[in-house]
N, C-alpha and C positions, 0 to 999 in steps of 0.2 A: 494491221493487217489480214486480210480476209484470204481463209483458206475452205477450198471446196475438194472433200477426199472421196474417190469415188472406188472402192474394191473393185477390181477388174479382172477377165478373163486373160486380158492382152491389153497392151496400147501401142497402136503403132502410127507413129507420125514421120513428115519428111519435111524441112525447110526450105521453103520455094522463094522465098525472097527478102532482104533486109526491109525490116520495119521502122528502123533509125540508122543514124550514119556510125554510132556507136557499137552496133551490133556486134555480139561477137564471132572471132574467125570460124566457122565452121565448115565440114564439106556439105553438098547436097546430096545426101542417102537416106533414104528409109532406114529408117530404127524400129524395131521392131520387142517388146519387154514382156513374157507371160507371167500372169498371176503376180499380178502387182498390186500397191496400193498407190492409184495416180492422185498426188496435193496440187491441183489447180491452185498457185499461188499471187495473190496482189499485192507486193508492197506497198505502205499507204507514208502519208506523208509526215503523218504522227510517229511512227516509226524510225524514223529520221533524230526524232530526239534520245532516242535510247537503243540504239540498235540491236547491241549486246541484247539487251533484256526481251527486245522483239523475237531476236533468235531462239533465246532460252525457253520463252515461253511459247513458241511455234513449233520447236522441238518436242516439248513435254507434251501440246495435244497430240501429235502424229506418233508420236510412241505410243500413248496412251488407245490409239486407234488402233494403231498395226497392230497393239497386242490383243486388241480384243475382236478383231477378224483374221488374227494368226498370220499375218502378213510378212514376209521377208525380204519381197524386193520393192523398193518405193521408187517413185518417179517423181519430181519434181518440174513442176512446169507452169512456166512464169502465163500467167493470165491475167494482163493488167485491167480488164475492162468488167471485172469482178468487184472494180472500185472506182469511184467517181472523184477519188483524191488522190491519186499515185503520186508514190515518193518520185524522187530525179531516177533517172536510170543508173548512174552512179552507185546510187545509195541502195538501189535496188539490188544491181548485179552483186554488191558485196554481201546482203543481206544473205542471197540465195543461195552464194559460194560458203557461208560461212553455216549455213543449213545444212548443206549436202556434206561439208566436213565433218559436220557434228555428227550429225544420224550415220554416216560411214564408219562408225566405230561398229556400230549395231547390226547395220544392216545393208543390205544390196542396194545402193544406191545412183538413180539416173537422174540427171539434167536436162530435161530438153534447153538448145538454146535462145537462149538471153537475145530479144531484138528484132525476131525474125516473123513474117507470118507462115505460119506454118499449118500442113494437111494433117489430119490426124482422123484416126479410126481408134475406138474404143468399146470395147464388151463389157457391161458394168452385170456383174455378178447376180444381182437382186434381189439378195436379203433386206432383213430390214437395218441391217448395220453397211449398206452396201453405200448409199449416199449419204455426207455428213456435211455438214460447213461449221465451222469456227472462227469467230472472230477475236483475233489480238487487238487489245486498245491498251495502247502505254499511256501509265499515265493516270489510265481510272480509276473506279473503285475497285474492288477487290469482291469478290463472294463471302459474305459476312455468314459464317459457322456457329449458331448457337451453343452456348456448353455443352449441352446433351449430346447436341451430333457427335460432337467433338470427345468426349466419354464415351458415346455408343461403342465407337471402333477400339476403344479398349478395356470394354466391359467383359469382363470375365463371368460365364454364366455355367452352373450345373446343369446336364438335362436327366428325364426322367420320364417316363411312362408309367401315370398314376392309372390302376385297374378299379372301375367302381366299385368292387371290395375293398379300397382301401392297399392295395399292396403298392409299392413305391418300386419301381426299377429302374437303377440309375441304367444310361446308356452312353456309348461315347462312339466313335467312329475309327476303326481301327483296316487298315488296310483297304480302305473304299468300303468299309462293309460296317451298317450298326451292329453292335453287339449289347447285348443285358437286356436282349426283350425278344419274345419270338413273335414276331410281324405277319408268320404266315398264314393267318385270317384277319389281317390288318392290313392289306397291301398300302391303300389310301395312305394307311397314318404313317408305314414306314417311309414314304416319297415325301410325305410334310414334313415328314421329322429330321431327313438330310436335306430337304432345302430349309431350313429354317437353321439349322444346326452350320450349315455350309456357308449362311448368309449370302449366297450371292443373287444377286437381283437383275445382272444385265440380261437383254433377251439376243439369242443369237439365231432364232429361226422365227419366222410371222406365228403369230397365235391362229388356228383357225377361224376364230370369231371375227377376223379384218375384213377376211373376204366376205365373211356373212353378212356383218353390217355393210360393208357395201353395196354383194350383188341383193342385199334384199330393201338394197335404197333405205336405209336408216340411218346413218350417221357414216360419215367422213373425213379426212383431213381437212384441216381449212389451213392451205399455203399463203395469208396473207395476213396470219396470227402465231406467234411464238408456239412452238412446237408444242405440242400437249393440250392444244386449246381446237375442241371439235366443234363442227358444223353439224346440224343436224336437221333431215330432210322432215316431210311433213307426217309420215308413219314413226320415223324414229322419234321425233316430238311429242307426236301423241303419245306413244309406248311411256316415254318419259316422264312427262304430264302425269297420267293416270298412275304410275308407281308412285311420285310423289305426292297423289291426293290418297292413294290407300295409305302411306306410313303414315301421313298427318291426322287422318282420319281415326286409326287405331291409338294414332299415342294420345293425340285430344281426347278418346273416349275412356284412355288411363288415367285423365286427370291432369295433363299437362296445359301450360299457360302458353298460347304461341304468342312470340313477340317478333319484333323486327330491328336491326341492327346495321351501323355500317361497316360497311367492307375493308374501309381502312384504316388506320388507328397509328398514335403519336408514336415512333421508336422511341422517344424518350421519357416517355411517361414512366412512373418507376415501377411501379405496378406489374404494366405491361413489360418494361424492361427484361423483370426478374422471370418471370412467366418463360420468354423466349427464350432464354439459358435453361427451361427446365423441360422443354420441349422438343423433342427428335425431330425438326421440321426446317426445309430452307425455305427462306422467304423471298418473295419479291419485294424490294425496296424501292420506292419512288421520293423524288425530290420534288415538293409542291411549291410554291411562291413563298408558303409561311413557315414550313418544317417540313422534315425527313419523316418519311411513314412507312407502313408496310402493310402488303394485302392480308388479308387474315387467313390462316390454314386450317379456323375451326372458327364455331359460334361460342367459343367459350369468354373471350374480349367481355362482348358486349352484353353477353348475359351476367357475367360476374358484376361488369358496372352499374348494370340496371340494381343488381341484388345489393351492390354498395350501399346505391342510394334509397333504398326502402327498408321499411321497417316492419322487422318481421319478429313474431311471437314462436316461443314452441309450439304454438297452437297450431302455428301452421304447418309444420314440419312433417314429413317431408316437403319439402317446395319443390315443385315441377315446373321447369321452364323450357321453354322447346323452340327450337327456331330452323326451321329448312333452310341453309344457306345455298343460294344461287346466287354466288358462286363463294366457295371456300379456293384458295391459291397455294400452293407448293411447288416451289422449284426442286423439280427431282430431279436426280442424274440424268446426263446425256446418255444414250444406251439401257437404261430403264424403261423407258418410254413405251407404250405398248396398244393401243387401240383403247377401247374402252377401258383396258386392267392399269393401266397406269399414268395417269394424266396431270396436266399441271392444274387445270381450272376445273372442276369438279362440284357436284351437287351433295350435300351432308345433310341429312337429317342428323339434329344435332341438342339430344335431350339429357339437360344437367337434373337434378335433384341433390337440394339443400339438405339434409340430415342433422338428428341432435348429436349424433356418436353413432361409432363401429357398429355397436350394436344394432342400432336402427337402420342403418347404411347396408349393413348383411341383409337385412331381415326385405327391406326397399330389393334390393338386386335380385334377388330372389324371385321378386313382382316383376321387375324389368327383363328377365329370362323368360318367361312365360309370354310377356310381350311381344319379345323377339320371335319366338315361337311362332306366334301366330302370327307375327307379317312374314315370315318368311313363308310360311307355307302357303299362306294367300299367295304370295306373288308365284310359287313354284317351284320351291325348294323345300328338300327336309333334310334331317339330320342325317340322310345318308348320303348326302350331296355335300355334307361340313366335315372337317377334323376340328375338334376342340385343343385348343391351349389355354393354359393359363399360367402369367406370369407375374413372379410372385417374389416378395424378399423375404431370407430365410427366418428372420423374426416374426413377420406377419403367420409364417410358415408356422412356425413353431406353438405359437398363442393360438392360432385357428385351425389347426389341423383338421378337423372334425369337419368345420365349413368347406374348406376345401374341399375333401372327399367326397363333401354332400352335394357338391355341384358337379363333380363327376358323376356321381352318382346319378343324377338326375338327368344329365345327357344320357346317360345310359351306354358308353362306349369307351373305350381305355383312351386317357388325355394326354398331349404332350406338355409338359413341364419344365419350365424355365426359371431356375433359382437364383437369385444374384443376393451374395455373401451381404451385403449393404445396400441403403437404399439411394438412388440418387435423382431417379425422376421425382415426381411430385406424386403418385402413386403406390401403395404398398401391392395392391393387387390388381390386376385386371384379366378378363376371360376375352377370349378372341372363338369367332365361329368363321375357320379356314377353308376355303373353297380351293380345291385343286383339280386342276384344267388339265387339256388333252395335250401338255406340254411337261406337262410334272409339277407346275407351278404353282405355289399355295399364294395365296390374296384372303387377305383379311374382310370379311363384310359385318357383321355383327361385333361390338365391341362393349363392357362397359367396364369400369376401370373407379376403383376405391381413391380416390385424390384426400390425402392429407395435410397438403402444403396452402393450396388456394385457399382457404377461409380467410389462411391471416394475411396471406400475402396482399390479395386484396382488399385486406381489411371488413371482412365481410360477416355480420353480426345478427345476433338474434338472442331476445331477453328469453331468460331459460323460468321454469317453476320458481328459482330462488330467488328471481331480480335480477339475475345478472349477468353482464351482456359476455355471450361465448361464438368461438367461432366455431362454423359447421362444418361437418365433414362431407365433401363433397363427390357425387357419381357421376360420371360421365359416359352418359351412351347411345352407341349409334344404332338404333334399333335392326337396323337392313345395309347397314355400312352405306358409302356414296350409292347414287343412285345410278352413274352410271358403270359400278360394277357389279350391281344387282344385274344390268341390260349384259355384259359382259358374261356372268354366269349363268346366262340364260343360255346364252348363242353357244358357249361351248359345251353347255351341257346336251344340247340338240345334235351339236356335232359327234360327241362320242355315242350319243341313243343310236344314229345312223350307226356311226363304225359297230354297232352291235346290231345291225339288222331292221331296226327301228325308221321307221317316218320323223326328219327332223322335224319340229313344233314349238309354237310358242303355247304358253296356257291360252285358253279360250278368249279370256277378259282381256287379254293384250293383244290381239293378235287385229292387225289394220283393218284388215278385212272378215268379216267372218263368216259372210255366204256369198259366194261368186255366183250368180246367174248366169249361164252361157246358151242362149238362143242358137237352134240349131239354124237359124234363118232369120235373114231383116223384120221376115215377115210375123215374129214372134216378139220383135224389142217391146211393141205396147203391152202383150201381156206381161214380160218379165218388168216391165215398168208396174204393173198393177199391184205384181205381188212383190217385189222390191216397196213400195210404200207402205204395203201390211206390214211387213216384215218388220219396216225401219221404225213405224210408231211403236213398235216394241221397244224400241231402245237398242235395236240390233242392225250392228256395221253390215250393209248390204251395198252389192254395185255388180255392174251391168256390164260383160264384156260382149258390147256391140260391134266389134271391128268385123272386117268380111274378112274372115279367119276357119278355117274348117276345125267341125267341135274338136276334133282329134288335139289340133292346136292349143286351142280355148281351154281345153282339161290341162293340156301338158303345163301351159303357162302360170295359171292356175295351182296346181300341184310346185311349182319355182320360187312362187310366192308365199307356199306354206299357210291358203288358204283351208282351214278348217274343214268347211262345207261348200262343196263343188254341186249346184243343181244343175242339170242338161233340163232346158224348157222347148220342147216339141209339141210335134201333132198328139201325141198320147200325153203328155202333161194336160194339153189344155182340154181334151174327151174326159178322162178321170177325176181331175183336179188333185191327182196329187204329183208329187216331186220326187223324183229322180235323184237321190242324195247323195254321194258319195263322199263316206265319211274318211277323212286322212289318216286320224289315227289307226284305222284297220285297214282303210283299203278296201272294206265292204260298200257296194252300193243298196241301199234300202228305197222304198218306195214310201213315201211318208205325205200326208197332209200338212201344208202350212205350219196350220196350229200346233201340231205335233214337235214341228222343227222348234217353232219358237219356243213353245215348253221346253223343251230339253234346254235351248240354250240359256233361257231365262233361268234355269233351273240351278244350271253350272254357273253360272255369272252371278249369282245370288250375292248380296250385298257388297258387291265390287263395286268400283267407282266407275262411271259410262263417261267418254265424249262419242262425239257423232265421228261418219268417217271424215277421214283428216283429208283426201282429196276427192276430186269430183267423181259422182256416183257413175257415169259413162267412162270406158276405160279409152274410149277415140278423145276424150275432152282432159286428159290427163296429160302432163309434160313428162319427161324423162331425165332422172335426174343423175344418174349413174349408171354408165356401159355404152 
């Protein structure tokens, strides 16, 4: 069965003529239903194998969506064209009637007549959950959940706010309010704590960055793929690539060895199978001609299997291994996908360190903490943009209390602590740097974990000074978080700064166009080309607005593209040799020599990766990808 669910302000339909002889007998009159969830439904041939199961599964899916959008009225609308393999008319009508009866115990249900050509008018509400599709597959494979995911739903946590001085404040939610800590000076931390404690990941409102990523022609949804797999336009691909290069550059400087590993793995591999059940992620599962495989959700598998086959001495530790996974895959729940924030295919910088023991692991984690700090600051995010969290097992806390407090002291602000009575996951401690967006949703970027299990699970060994074989402790670091999520944070930060009255912009080194030359008329196009050649030779991205538009429109369009430096070129500039440079950040205009502008940009982008302009230099030569 296939379902198309549209949350609507209204649906109005009218039967016109019978499409089949066995069509239901109804009056040819208009019917209008206000504020409803319309369920366009195609019953399929496979549903006839187990119609009761098809009804039960369909009802469950419809109820799930109805609860998310808070719909009280449902309209079941037969829509045979959703499927190329429809069930027989009799079987379809029977299933539709049973769906109506089952849903009618909880909702006000309407069903449009079966077997008719109908005219209809529908008004979709237009929020992120207003258009959804579902497929009910009878006899097909069910989603396979890891033991970790099942356990995660039942785990009980204690929550605390740990202050840099070491004071531990137990917190809880009472009557909708978090009690146990004074959040008056830490409002973002309060939002983050509420988000984590309530554990609600559903997106009920479109995050602001989604409009921005489309409007700026960076990223868009790909209707030809599975939800949560995005398309990157030239400007978005350039930004993504630069962030990838920056993170990789810093991780290699830290001393990690870069590797590359497969994206799919044997589902029945003994070590992998055990790890799957210790990691809270949903997998894409594929049947190949040879075996059942899953798409990786991290680089752990490849790196651990490599380390298993390597000869390692204690002198090699900590052993640092790195891969930038393009891509990692997770089957995130429907309703949780949201632009660049949460998706199903993502680019994850994944750096593991094999350590001799807990003491070395704790020392190495501090080194990696500083690495993450340098990377995030370079991207354009500092600690004021994040809230710090530590997830810890109670025994580890009791044995390492000073170390955990030291992490929070190093952070410099109070942190959220989630504490578990017993260890279930493979790690005993992890820290997270969480970005809180314009909708008060929190997203983890940087994270590092102390893994006490996978050295044994994967039979990783090193030869110690006593000549004995031992299993290492493993650290799991993503120094920046998923690259897509970094882009999300930058766009959300820009949006929030705009709300504060600032001009939204990207960091200069990530701006697709760093300098826009705007000739006041066509006769200055050649001068602009000469200036652009000179600037571009200094590894600065410069383009020319050679359109036959007014100078006011050229400036306005450059501002809409968030161009950091807008330069008007005319008679005055030709005579003086100076440029009238509009600074986006301040809104001020300064007269500068081209060399001074180059020097300013070069200084600000120093040590950052560079890529050339991702689109043709002349605006008249560019395609429009969105809008």
